[in-house]
Z-matrix of the N, CA and C atoms (Angstrom, degrees):
N
C 1 1.447
C 2 1.527 1 109.06
N 3 1.346 2 115.58 1 131.82
C 4 1.455 3 121.22 2 -177.72
C 5 1.521 4 110.07 3 -76.60
N 6 1.324 5 116.43 4 137.37
C 7 1.455 6 122.57 5 -178.27
C 8 1.532 7 110.46 6 -84.10
N 9 1.313 8 116.63 7 137.95
C 10 1.460 9 122.22 8 177.45
C 11 1.532 10 108.81 9 -73.31
N 12 1.344 11 118.96 10 117.67
C 13 1.472 12 120.97 11 -177.34
C 14 1.525 13 112.81 12 -67.50
N 15 1.338 14 117.99 13 -19.33
C 16 1.464 15 120.73 14 -177.35
C 17 1.524 16 113.01 15 -82.17
N 18 1.325 17 118.63 16 -15.13
C 19 1.459 18 118.62 17 -174.01
C 20 1.529 19 113.21 18 -70.77
N 21 1.321 20 117.66 19 -19.02
C 22 1.457 21 120.31 20 179.87
C 23 1.521 22 113.32 21 -100.27
N 24 1.314 23 118.16 22 1.17
C 25 1.455 24 121.14 23 -179.37
C 26 1.521 25 109.11 24 -86.34
N 27 1.335 26 115.11 25 128.48
C 28 1.459 27 121.63 26 179.96
C 29 1.523 28 109.12 27 -128.59
N 30 1.322 29 116.00 28 -177.50
C 31 1.470 30 120.64 29 178.75
C 32 1.521 31 112.62 30 -63.79
N 33 1.310 32 117.40 31 -21.49
C 34 1.463 33 120.41 32 -178.10
C 35 1.529 34 112.85 33 -101.62
N 36 1.326 35 117.68 34 5.98
C 37 1.471 36 120.70 35 179.45
C 38 1.525 37 109.68 36 -65.61
N 39 1.336 38 117.63 37 138.91
C 40 1.466 39 119.78 38 177.33
C 41 1.535 40 110.40 39 -69.08
N 42 1.303 41 116.12 40 154.58
C 43 1.452 42 120.44 41 -176.08
C 44 1.520 43 112.39 42 -60.82
N 45 1.316 44 117.66 43 -27.30
C 46 1.458 45 120.92 44 -178.95
C 47 1.536 46 112.07 45 -65.23
N 48 1.332 47 117.56 46 -21.91
C 49 1.461 48 121.32 47 -179.24
C 50 1.534 49 113.10 48 -88.86
N 51 1.341 50 116.75 49 -7.28
C 52 1.458 51 120.04 50 -177.24
C 53 1.524 52 111.23 51 -84.53
N 54 1.299 53 115.74 52 150.11
C 55 1.450 54 121.47 53 176.03
C 56 1.523 55 108.96 54 -74.24
N 57 1.315 56 116.88 55 136.87
C 58 1.455 57 120.34 56 178.83
C 59 1.520 58 110.03 57 -63.96
N 60 1.325 59 116.00 58 138.16
C 61 1.453 60 121.10 59 178.39
C 62 1.514 61 110.87 60 -112.39
N 63 1.304 62 116.06 61 -175.72
C 64 1.467 63 123.80 62 175.98
C 65 1.517 64 113.64 63 64.23
N 66 1.304 65 117.65 64 27.29
C 67 1.450 66 120.67 65 177.07
C 68 1.521 67 109.29 66 -113.40
N 69 1.308 68 116.22 67 137.44
C 70 1.455 69 121.96 68 175.56
C 71 1.522 70 106.41 69 -107.36
N 72 1.324 71 116.38 70 115.70
C 73 1.455 72 120.44 71 -175.69
C 74 1.521 73 113.05 72 -93.04
N 75 1.321 74 117.57 73 -12.17
C 76 1.456 75 120.48 74 177.29
C 77 1.513 76 109.00 75 -149.94
N 78 1.319 77 116.56 76 113.67
C 79 1.459 78 119.87 77 -176.12
C 80 1.521 79 111.41 78 -75.36
N 81 1.313 80 115.50 79 155.30
C 82 1.458 81 121.91 80 174.07
C 83 1.515 82 115.42 81 75.52
N 84 1.331 83 118.22 82 12.01
C 85 1.456 84 118.43 83 -177.14
C 86 1.531 85 113.44 84 -82.86
N 87 1.321 86 119.20 85 -11.06
C 88 1.466 87 120.11 86 -178.86
C 89 1.516 88 112.45 87 -66.07
N 90 1.320 89 117.36 88 -24.44
C 91 1.466 90 119.01 89 179.14
C 92 1.518 91 111.94 90 -67.78
N 93 1.329 92 117.81 91 -15.41
C 94 1.457 93 120.88 92 179.18
C 95 1.527 94 112.74 93 -88.63
N 96 1.334 95 118.00 94 -8.69
C 97 1.459 96 122.33 95 -178.16
C 98 1.522 97 108.78 96 -106.52
N 99 1.310 98 116.52 97 103.22
C 100 1.459 99 121.78 98 -178.49
C 101 1.528 100 109.55 99 -83.63
N 102 1.315 101 114.80 100 88.14
C 103 1.460 102 121.43 101 -175.64
C 104 1.520 103 113.00 102 -82.24
N 105 1.329 104 118.10 103 -1.66
C 106 1.455 105 121.02 104 179.00
C 107 1.523 106 113.12 105 -64.50
N 108 1.320 107 117.18 106 -17.22
C 109 1.460 108 120.23 107 177.51
C 110 1.525 109 112.41 108 -67.17
N 111 1.320 110 118.20 109 -16.16
C 112 1.462 111 122.23 110 179.78
C 113 1.518 112 111.81 111 -79.84
N 114 1.310 113 116.70 112 -13.13
C 115 1.459 114 122.77 113 -168.85
C 116 1.530 115 111.85 114 -63.01
N 117 1.341 116 116.20 115 133.75
C 118 1.467 117 121.54 116 171.46
C 119 1.525 118 110.67 117 -110.51
N 120 1.332 119 116.54 118 -12.91
C 121 1.467 120 122.14 119 174.07
C 122 1.517 121 107.98 120 -127.27
N 123 1.324 122 115.41 121 148.32
C 124 1.461 123 120.35 122 -178.56
C 125 1.523 124 109.47 123 -125.96
N 126 1.336 125 117.10 124 124.50
C 127 1.465 126 118.83 125 175.64
C 128 1.524 127 110.81 126 -79.50
N 129 1.317 128 115.49 127 145.85
C 130 1.463 129 121.11 128 173.07
C 131 1.518 130 107.33 129 -119.96
N 132 1.307 131 115.32 130 132.80
C 133 1.460 132 122.08 131 -179.39
C 134 1.517 133 108.66 132 -103.70
N 135 1.331 134 116.33 133 128.47
C 136 1.453 135 122.17 134 177.65
C 137 1.528 136 107.75 135 -105.21
N 138 1.338 137 118.27 136 99.76
C 139 1.463 138 120.38 137 -176.45
C 140 1.526 139 113.55 138 -63.10
N 141 1.344 140 118.03 139 -22.96
C 142 1.461 141 120.23 140 178.85
C 143 1.533 142 111.68 141 -71.28
N 144 1.329 143 117.61 142 -28.97
C 145 1.464 144 121.26 143 178.54
C 146 1.525 145 112.19 144 -91.50
N 147 1.319 146 116.75 145 -17.41
C 148 1.467 147 121.66 146 -176.31
C 149 1.526 148 110.18 147 -71.74
N 150 1.327 149 116.37 148 133.01
C 151 1.469 150 121.96 149 177.80
C 152 1.528 151 111.49 150 -104.12
N 153 1.320 152 116.64 151 9.41
C 154 1.468 153 122.50 152 178.49
C 155 1.531 154 112.55 153 57.97
N 156 1.317 155 116.66 154 37.41
C 157 1.473 156 120.44 155 177.73
C 158 1.526 157 111.29 156 -74.73
N 159 1.328 158 116.47 157 -19.95
C 160 1.465 159 124.46 158 178.27
C 161 1.524 160 113.71 159 63.26
N 162 1.328 161 118.04 160 23.99
C 163 1.467 162 119.88 161 175.13
C 164 1.530 163 111.14 162 -68.89
N 165 1.325 164 117.13 163 -25.71
C 166 1.456 165 121.15 164 -178.74
C 167 1.525 166 112.76 165 -74.28
N 168 1.300 167 116.59 166 -34.51
C 169 1.459 168 121.99 167 -174.21
C 170 1.535 169 113.98 168 -57.34
N 171 1.335 170 120.24 169 -51.53
C 172 1.466 171 118.37 170 -175.64
C 173 1.530 172 114.55 171 -73.07
N 174 1.340 173 118.31 172 -17.29
C 175 1.467 174 118.76 173 -178.18
C 176 1.521 175 112.97 174 -90.84
N 177 1.325 176 117.75 175 -8.05
C 178 1.464 177 120.62 176 -179.49
C 179 1.530 178 109.48 177 -72.47
N 180 1.332 179 117.69 178 115.26
C 181 1.466 180 119.47 179 -177.15
C 182 1.529 181 113.51 180 -73.35
N 183 1.331 182 117.32 181 -10.03
C 184 1.458 183 120.28 182 -176.81
C 185 1.521 184 113.48 183 -113.13
N 186 1.324 185 117.27 184 7.64
C 187 1.468 186 122.03 185 -177.66
C 188 1.527 187 110.60 186 51.88
N 189 1.325 188 116.21 187 44.34
C 190 1.460 189 122.18 188 -176.74
C 191 1.516 190 113.46 189 -95.29
N 192 1.326 191 117.46 190 5.80
C 193 1.459 192 121.36 191 178.25
C 194 1.520 193 107.67 192 -114.12
N 195 1.327 194 116.87 193 102.42
C 196 1.458 195 119.00 194 -178.32
C 197 1.529 196 111.52 195 -74.97
N 198 1.317 197 115.25 196 141.22
C 199 1.470 198 121.46 197 176.90
C 200 1.521 199 107.76 198 -127.20
N 201 1.343 200 114.75 199 126.31
C 202 1.458 201 121.57 200 177.87
C 203 1.519 202 108.02 201 -131.82
N 204 1.308 203 116.84 202 127.69
C 205 1.471 204 122.55 203 -179.62
C 206 1.531 205 111.19 204 53.99
N 207 1.313 206 116.41 205 44.73
C 208 1.475 207 124.30 206 178.50
C 209 1.526 208 113.45 207 61.52
N 210 1.321 209 117.67 208 25.39
C 211 1.464 210 122.80 209 176.35
C 212 1.518 211 108.36 210 -128.59
N 213 1.320 212 115.93 211 132.73
C 214 1.461 213 118.77 212 178.17
C 215 1.518 214 109.77 213 -80.59
N 216 1.335 215 115.22 214 151.67
C 217 1.458 216 121.93 215 175.55
C 218 1.514 217 109.49 216 -113.12
N 219 1.321 218 116.31 217 -173.15
C 220 1.460 219 120.32 218 178.95
C 221 1.529 220 109.70 219 -69.87
N 222 1.300 221 116.58 220 165.92
C 223 1.459 222 122.62 221 -174.61
C 224 1.519 223 113.00 222 -64.97
N 225 1.314 224 115.44 223 149.96
C 226 1.456 225 123.06 224 169.98
C 227 1.525 226 105.33 225 -91.27
N 228 1.327 227 116.62 226 92.73
C 229 1.461 228 120.73 227 -173.77
C 230 1.520 229 113.09 228 -73.15
N 231 1.321 230 118.44 229 -11.30
C 232 1.460 231 120.15 230 175.85
C 233 1.526 232 111.00 231 -68.16
N 234 1.349 233 116.63 232 -22.67
C 235 1.460 234 119.99 233 -177.60
C 236 1.526 235 113.65 234 -118.98
N 237 1.320 236 119.03 235 -17.94
C 238 1.467 237 122.18 236 -178.19
C 239 1.525 238 110.27 237 -66.64
N 240 1.334 239 115.74 238 127.94
C 241 1.464 240 120.87 239 179.05
C 242 1.518 241 112.36 240 -98.40
N 243 1.328 242 117.88 241 -0.32
C 244 1.459 243 120.58 242 176.22
C 245 1.514 244 114.58 243 76.76
N 246 1.309 245 118.09 244 32.46
C 247 1.470 246 120.90 245 -177.94
C 248 1.523 247 112.15 246 -71.06
N 249 1.332 248 117.79 247 -23.22
C 250 1.471 249 124.78 248 176.74
C 251 1.524 250 114.29 249 71.64
N 252 1.305 251 118.58 250 14.50
C 253 1.464 252 120.67 251 175.72
C 254 1.521 253 109.57 252 -61.87
N 255 1.316 254 116.58 253 -38.69
C 256 1.465 255 121.04 254 -179.44
C 257 1.526 256 111.11 255 -60.11
N 258 1.310 257 117.30 256 -40.65
C 259 1.469 258 121.15 257 179.98
C 260 1.524 259 111.16 258 -66.94
N 261 1.325 260 116.48 259 -33.61
C 262 1.467 261 120.28 260 -179.09
C 263 1.522 262 112.38 261 -71.19
N 264 1.339 263 117.04 262 -30.53
C 265 1.466 264 119.15 263 -178.08
C 266 1.515 265 113.11 264 -91.72
N 267 1.337 266 118.24 265 -11.42
C 268 1.464 267 120.37 266 -177.70
C 269 1.526 268 110.19 267 -74.02
N 270 1.352 269 118.18 268 113.73
C 271 1.459 270 120.45 269 -177.81
C 272 1.534 271 113.66 270 -78.82
N 273 1.326 272 117.19 271 -5.25
C 274 1.463 273 120.72 272 -174.97
C 275 1.526 274 113.57 273 -110.90
N 276 1.322 275 117.42 274 1.63
C 277 1.453 276 120.95 275 179.62
C 278 1.514 277 113.48 276 67.38
N 279 1.327 278 116.37 277 26.82
C 280 1.463 279 120.82 278 -178.29
C 281 1.519 280 112.48 279 -81.59
N 282 1.327 281 117.12 280 -9.44
C 283 1.461 282 121.24 281 179.52
C 284 1.524 283 108.76 282 -124.05
N 285 1.309 284 115.66 283 122.10
C 286 1.462 285 121.33 284 174.80
C 287 1.520 286 107.56 285 -118.20
N 288 1.319 287 116.26 286 163.32
C 289 1.451 288 120.65 287 -176.66
C 290 1.525 289 109.00 288 -130.77
N 291 1.326 290 115.79 289 138.43
C 292 1.456 291 120.77 290 175.77
C 293 1.525 292 109.01 291 -132.73
N 294 1.305 293 115.62 292 162.67
C 295 1.458 294 120.42 293 176.37
C 296 1.526 295 108.92 294 -70.22
N 297 1.312 296 117.43 295 150.39
C 298 1.454 297 121.21 296 178.09
C 299 1.521 298 108.36 297 -59.48
N 300 1.308 299 116.16 298 133.82
C 301 1.455 300 122.04 299 -177.12
C 302 1.516 301 112.93 300 96.75
N 303 1.347 302 116.59 301 -14.51
C 304 1.464 303 121.37 302 178.91
C 305 1.508 304 111.60 303 -107.90
N 306 1.343 305 117.98 304 9.20
C 307 1.462 306 121.65 305 -176.88
C 308 1.516 307 110.52 306 -62.92
N 309 1.302 308 114.72 307 152.17
C 310 1.456 309 120.41 308 173.32
C 311 1.520 310 107.95 309 -69.91
N 312 1.292 311 116.99 310 152.48
C 313 1.469 312 120.85 311 176.95
C 314 1.516 313 109.26 312 -63.71
N 315 1.281 314 115.76 313 139.35
C 316 1.467 315 120.44 314 -179.69
C 317 1.487 316 109.75 315 -103.61
């Protein structure tokens, strides 16, 4: 039976005994993890109020705002965690946020 290398690591373990972190061993695997199930808030995008300034796109930590041909689309809810950063940066009020279960009908 193989021994778990982490069971002997404590707060006083020297750094040489720690497993290296910050390495990505397989690129593109985040698309397989649907983290949107963690969401407690849901953003709603109002395309009629949106001016396509794209200020929301770069601040989304989950890449949940798709952009095609310099136009944003509706949220990718499979990955959106509901942090609401996009709503805070939208100067036109095109993004509102509600608690999960209180969303407007789509």
